[in-house]
C-alpha positions in Angstrom: 16.6 7.4 14.6 14.9 6.7 11.5 11.1 7.3 10.3 9.7 4.2 8.9 7.0 5.3 6.5 6.0 2.7 3.9 2.7 1.9 2.2 1.3 -1.5 1.7 3.3 -4.2 0.1 0.2 -5.4 -1.9 -0.9 -9.0 -1.4 2.0 -9.3 1.3 1.8 -6.7 4.0 -0.4 -3.9 5.1 1.2 -0.6 5.7 1.6 -1.2 9.5 2.9 -4.7 8.9 5.3 -3.3 6.4 6.5 -0.7 8.9 7.1 -3.2 11.6 8.9 -5.4 9.1 11.4 -2.7 8.3 11.7 -1.2 11.7 14.7 -1.3 14.2 14.1 -1.1 17.9 14.6 2.7 18.1 12.8 3.6 14.9 9.5 5.7 14.7 6.7 4.3 12.7 4.4 6.1 10.4 2.5 3.7 8.0 1.0 5.4 5.0 -1.7 5.1 2.5 -2.7 7.2 -0.4 -6.4 6.4 -0.1 -6.2 2.7 -1.2 -5.6 -0.3 0.9 -4.8 0.4 4.6 -6.3 3.9 4.6 -8.1 3.3 7.8 -5.3 1.3 9.3 -2.8 4.3 8.9 -5.3 7.0 10.2 -6.0 4.9 13.4 -2.4 4.1 14.1 -1.3 7.7 14.1 -4.6 9.7 15.0 -6.5 7.1 17.1 -10.3 7.1 16.8 -12.9 4.3 17.2 -13.9 1.7 14.8 -17.5 1.0 14.2 -19.2 -1.3 11.7 -22.0 -0.8 9.3 -23.9 -3.2 6.9 -23.0 -2.6 3.1 -23.0 -4.9 0.2 -19.8 -6.1 -1.5 -19.5 -5.7 -5.4 -21.8 -8.5 -6.0 -24.5 -7.8 -3.5 -23.4 -9.8 -0.6 -24.0 -7.9 2.8 -21.1 -7.8 5.1 -20.1 -5.5 8.0 -17.9 -2.6 6.9 -15.5 -0.7 9.1 -15.5 3.0 9.5 -13.4 5.2 11.8 -14.9 7.8 13.9 -12.8 10.5 15.4 -13.6 12.4 18.7 -14.7 15.5 16.7 -17.2 13.5 14.7 -15.2 13.2 11.6 -15.8 9.9 10.0 -13.4 8.0 7.8 -14.4 5.5 5.2 -12.1 3.2 3.1 -13.6 2.1 -0.4 -11.4 -0.9 -0.6 -13.0 -2.3 2.7 -16.4 -2.2 1.1 -16.2 -2.8 -2.7 -12.5 -3.8 -2.9 -10.8 -6.7 -4.8 -9.7 -8.7 -1.7 -11.8 -11.8 -0.8 -14.0 -11.8 -4.0 -14.7 -15.2 -5.6 -14.5 -13.6 -9.2 -13.7 -10.4 -10.9 -16.4 -9.0 -13.3 -16.5 -5.2 -13.6 -19.3 -5.4 -16.0 -21.6 -6.8 -13.3 -19.9 -5.6 -10.1 -21.6 -2.7 -8.4 -20.4 0.1 -6.0 -23.7 0.5 -4.5 -22.4 -0.8 -1.1 -20.2 2.3 -0.8 -23.1 4.5 -1.5 -25.2 2.7 1.1 -22.4 3.1 3.6 -22.0 6.8 3.0 -25.8 7.2 3.5 -25.3 6.6 7.3 -23.2 9.8 7.6 -25.4 12.6 6.2 -25.2 14.5 9.5 -21.5 14.0 10.3 -19.5 17.1 10.5 -17.1 15.9 7.8 -16.2 12.9 5.7 -12.7 11.5 4.9 -13.0 9.1 2.0 -10.1 6.8 0.9 -10.8 6.1 -2.7 -8.8 3.3 -4.4 -8.6 -0.4 -4.7 -12.2 -0.8 -5.9 -13.4 -3.9 -8.0 -15.9 -1.7 -9.8 -16.0 0.5 -12.9 -19.5 1.9 -12.7 -19.3 5.5 -11.6 -21.6 5.0 -8.8 -24.7 4.6 -11.2 -26.6 2.4 -8.6 -26.0 4.6 -5.5 -28.9 5.7 -3.3 -29.7 9.5 -3.4 -27.1 11.1 -1.1 -26.6 14.4 0.6 -22.9 14.5 1.7 -21.6 16.6 4.6 -18.1 18.4 3.8 -16.1 15.5 2.3 -12.5 15.2 1.4 -11.6 12.4 -0.9 -8.0 10.9 -0.8 -7.5 9.7 -4.3 -4.9 7.1 -5.2 -4.7 8.2 -8.9 -5.0 11.2 -11.0 -6.8 9.6 -13.9 -9.6 11.3 -15.6 -13.0 9.8 -16.1 -12.6 8.9 -19.7 -9.6 6.9 -19.1 -10.8 4.8 -16.2 -12.0 1.8 -18.1 -8.9 1.5 -20.3 -6.3 2.0 -17.6 -8.0 0.1 -14.7 -10.6 -2.2 -16.2 -8.0 -5.1 -17.0 -6.7 -5.3 -13.4 -10.5 -5.6 -12.3 -11.0 -8.5 -14.6 -12.3 -6.7 -17.8 -11.8 -8.3 -21.2 -10.6 -6.3 -24.1 -14.1 -6.3 -25.6 -15.4 -5.0 -22.3 -13.5 -1.8 -22.3 -15.4 0.4 -24.8 -18.7 -0.6 -23.2 -17.4 0.2 -19.6 -16.2 3.6 -21.0 -19.5 4.3 -22.7 -21.4 3.5 -19.6 -19.4 5.8 -17.5 -19.6 8.7 -19.9 -23.4 8.3 -20.3 -23.7 9.1 -16.5 -23.2 12.9 -17.1 -20.7 13.0 -14.2 -18.0 15.8 -14.0 -14.6 15.2 -15.5 -11.1 16.3 -14.6 -8.2 15.0 -12.6 -9.0 12.3 -10.1 -12.5 11.8 -11.5 -11.5 8.2 -12.8 -10.4 7.1 -9.3 -12.1 3.8 -8.1 -13.6 3.2 -11.5 -15.3 6.6 -11.8 -16.2 7.1 -8.2 -14.0 10.2 -8.1 -16.5 11.8 -10.5 -19.5 10.7 -8.7 -18.2 12.1 -5.3 -17.3 15.3 -7.2 -20.8 15.5 -8.4 -22.0 15.4 -4.8 -19.8 18.4 -3.7 -16.9 16.4 -2.4 -13.3 17.7 -2.8 -10.8 15.3 -4.6 -7.3 15.6 -3.5 -3.9 13.9 -4.0 -4.1 11.0 -1.6 -0.5 10.6 -0.9 0.3 14.3 -0.2 -3.0 14.7 1.7 -2.1 11.8 3.9 1.3 13.2 4.7 -0.2 16.4 5.8 -3.0 14.8 7.8 -0.7 12.7 9.8 2.0 15.4 10.2 4.7 13.9 8.4 7.1 16.9 8.7 6.7 16.8 12.5 7.3 13.1 12.6 10.6 13.7 10.9 11.8 15.8 13.7 15.1 14.2 15.2 15.3 11.7 12.4 18.4 11.2 10.2 16.6 9.0 7.6 13.2 8.2 6.3 12.6 4.7 5.1 9.7 4.3 2.7 8.6 1.7 0.0 6.0 -0.7 -1.4 6.0 -4.0 -3.3 7.6 -2.8 -6.5 10.0 0.0 -7.8 9.3 0.7 -11.4 8.7 3.6 -13.8 5.1 4.1 -12.3 6.8 5.0 -9.0 7.7 8.5 -10.6 3.9 9.1 -11.3 3.2 10.4 -7.8 3.2 7.1 -6.0 3.5 7.4 -2.2 7.2 6.4 -1.8 8.2 9.1 -4.4 6.2 11.8 -2.5 7.8 10.7 0.8 11.3 10.6 -0.7 10.8 14.2 -2.3 9.6 15.4 1.2 12.3 13.9 3.1 15.1 15.4 0.9 13.4 18.8 1.1 13.9 18.6 4.8 17.5 17.6 4.4 16.9 14.0 5.4 18.2 10.8 3.7 15.5 8.9 1.9 15.8 5.1 1.8 13.7 3.1 -0.5 12.9 -0.5 0.4 10.8 -2.4 -2.2 9.9 -6.1 -2.7 11.2 -6.2 -6.2 12.3 -4.3 -9.4 10.2 -3.6 -12.5 10.8 -1.8 -15.8 12.3 1.7 -15.4 13.4 1.1 -11.8 16.8 2.6 -12.3 15.3 6.2 -13.1 13.0 5.8 -10.1 15.8 4.8 -7.8 17.3 8.3 -8.4 14.6 9.6 -6.1 16.4 7.9 -3.1 19.6 8.2 -1.5 19.7 4.3 -1.1 17.5 1.5 -2.4 17.0 -1.9 -0.9 15.0 -5.1 -2.3 13.5 -8.0 -0.8 14.2 -9.9 -3.8 17.7 -9.5 -5.4 
């Protein structure tokens, strides 16, 4: 038996779609997310819970229903990418885009016993400057990057539509907010820092997801773990989810198979993490 544990193949397959694509009839599925796209889907597939919807604004102020996942013990899970994400937007403009909608959504859950927040995939670089006043319950934030606040605009601004001349202004705007710094504070365009300022605990999204879903227990009886995402390249080595899965599988004495859409620069070094690598595109 194999454990099929991929994350999203961005723009192509969600984590669950990827797991089903890679699976054979007798395999066990464990779709995974590091806090970015597919966070709620992965939690729901393995842990259950009930989906509910609340109104929240997208990055340009258009109201739409946003899903949250509520567990029997009252824990509420929220996915940043489902509220202020890149998908479905008519334009990308991080100078104008606002994360206010995520703050609006979180305001509904002040009395929840705890919050799990998947932080990644946002279209914004605003550090939550337009959020309403919030008092959060105990909150655990699954961050998809370790980037610090001061580097958020430079590293992530371009993929959100920022022009080179926008980057210094975006950085200055973030740093003027007086938010905390440190690892993961740059996640989702500075929302890691905003949530940290509200008392939330920022954690490594990949490691925390594997712990939350009981990865080691799901490996029981398996002779291989198949993981992967859209691209294998040098960035895979920087704590991306397939790398975390491969290291954990090997620590348990289980073969790690990486399945990726394509190769990128530095893929040979990253491939050494796996006992075997496969690609959709040769």
